[in-house]
C-alpha positions, 0 to 999 in steps of 0.5 A: 176762928182758930187754926185748926177750925180753918183747917176743917174748912178748907178740907170739908170745902175741897170736899175732903180732896187735893186740889191739885189738878188731875189729883183725886186724893184725899187730904194728907195736910194743909199747904201754906201757899207763903211758907209759915216763918216768923218772917212772914208770922210778922209782916202777915200776921192776918193772911197767914193762917187765913183760906187764903194763903191756905189749901189740901193737898194730898202727900205725894202733891205736898212733896211734889207740887206745891211749888204751884201754889205759892202766893208773892209778898205782893199778893199777901200785902194786898190781902193782909190790907183786905183782911185788916180793914175789914176787920176794922170795919166788923 
């Protein structure tokens, strides 16, 4: 699945609205819970652009509250292992 398809699916699953609690604004952007850096792209290639690491936020919440949606490296390692195993089973 391409990144654009995953973004569209996130918007669809969230009914087009920001994921931040109590916010009813439309999604402005897709936020990476674990930052999209070259280090993380190398270490977590399957996880980084997966639905497990992405959330749709409005402009204000992306600017002010994105830190509330962080994922630790330990969590990312778990998801990366799981995604590798899932991929190998196919």
